[in-house]
C-alpha positions in Angstrom: 110.5 101.2 116.9 108.9 102.9 113.8 110.6 105.2 111.7 108.3 107.5 109.9 109.9 109.5 106.6 107.6 112.3 104.9 107.6 114.1 101.5 105.2 117.1 100.8 104.4 117.9 97.6 106.5 115.9 95.2 105.7 116.8 91.4 104.5 113.9 90.2 100.7 112.6 89.8 99.7 110.7 92.7 98.6 107.9 90.4 101.7 107.3 89.1 103.1 107.0 92.4 100.3 104.4 93.5 101.4 102.1 91.1 104.2 101.3 92.4 103.8 101.5 95.9 101.1 99.0 95.3 104.0 96.4 94.5 106.3 97.0 97.0 104.1 97.2 100.0 104.8 95.0 103.2 108.3 93.8 101.8 111.1 93.9 103.5 113.9 96.8 102.3 116.1 94.9 100.2 113.4 93.3 98.1 111.4 96.4 97.5 114.6 98.1 96.3 115.5 95.2 93.9 111.4 95.5 93.2 111.6 99.5 92.7 114.6 99.1 89.9 113.0 96.6 87.8 109.4 98.6 87.7 109.3 100.6 84.0 107.1 102.9 85.6 107.9 106.9 86.3 106.5 106.6 89.8 109.1 104.0 91.0 112.1 106.3 90.6 110.8 108.8 93.0 109.7 106.4 95.5 112.8 104.3 95.7 114.4 108.0 96.1 112.0 108.3 99.3 112.6 104.8 100.5 116.3 105.1 100.3 115.9 108.6 102.3 114.0 106.0 105.2 116.1 103.6 105.4 119.1 106.1 105.7 117.0 107.7 108.7 116.7 104.4 110.2 120.2 103.6 109.9 122.1 106.8 111.0 119.4 108.2 113.3 117.8 105.4 115.1 120.9 103.3 114.7 118.7 99.8 113.5 120.3 97.7 111.2 119.6 97.8 107.3 118.7 94.2 107.1 116.1 93.9 109.7 114.0 96.6 108.5 110.6 96.1 106.9 108.3 98.5 105.4 104.9 98.4 107.3 103.0 100.8 105.7 103.2 103.0 102.7 100.6 106.0 102.5 100.5 108.0 99.3 98.1 110.9 99.1 97.3 114.1 96.9 99.2 117.4 97.7 98.6 120.7 96.6 97.8 121.3 93.0 99.3 124.0 90.9 96.3 125.7 89.0 97.7 126.4 85.2 95.9 127.7 81.8 96.5 126.7 78.2 95.7 129.2 75.1 92.9 128.3 73.2 91.0 129.6 70.2 88.9 132.5 70.0 90.8 134.4 73.2 89.5 131.4 75.3 91.5 129.7 77.9 91.5 126.3 78.9 92.3 125.2 82.9 94.6 122.3 84.1 96.1 121.1 87.3 99.9 119.8 87.7 99.4 117.5 90.5 101.7 116.7 93.6 101.8 114.0 96.1 102.4 113.5 99.5 104.2 110.3 100.6 104.3 108.9 104.2 106.6 105.7 104.6 106.6 103.9 107.6 109.5 101.1 108.5 109.4 98.9 111.4 112.0 96.1 112.5 111.5 92.3 111.7 111.7 91.0 114.9 108.5 93.2 116.0 106.6 92.1 113.1 107.6 88.3 113.3 106.3 88.2 116.9 102.2 89.1 115.7 102.6 87.1 113.0 103.5 84.0 115.2 100.7 84.6 117.4 98.0 84.5 114.9 99.9 81.4 113.3 99.8 79.6 116.6 96.2 80.4 117.1 95.3 79.7 113.7 97.0 76.1 113.7 94.9 75.4 117.2 92.0 76.0 115.0 92.8 74.0 112.2 93.4 71.0 114.9 90.0 71.5 116.7 88.3 71.3 113.1 90.1 68.1 112.3 89.0 66.6 115.6 85.4 67.9 115.4 85.2 66.4 111.9 86.5 63.1 113.0 84.0 62.8 115.9 81.0 63.2 113.2 82.0 60.8 111.4 82.1 58.2 113.8 
């Protein structure tokens, strides 16, 4: 089961959030929270807050076990930008944008993820055995 949590128009730049998001992608929930608490970036605090909200949604609304949750994906996109102006010399203005971010976190249970990985690993092992057998035949 997948749990999707969205936060729209968070008043922090997308670039700052992406730095923290890259560090915790495809981790378990507890590992991700530990990583975010250590990272000294401004975006890590906001991402940690969103992740805690996603965990609470999964535990309270969907009745899932916290220990079995894993981050499937984190999408960090640009939100709306507030256009502002800075006064300059000679009566001019310099425009700038206060950027915002849209964050989407998808959580999934570990048991579902393990099943898909075990299938791919078993195929990979079979391929390695076949390659070893073919190499032995070639050397003979």
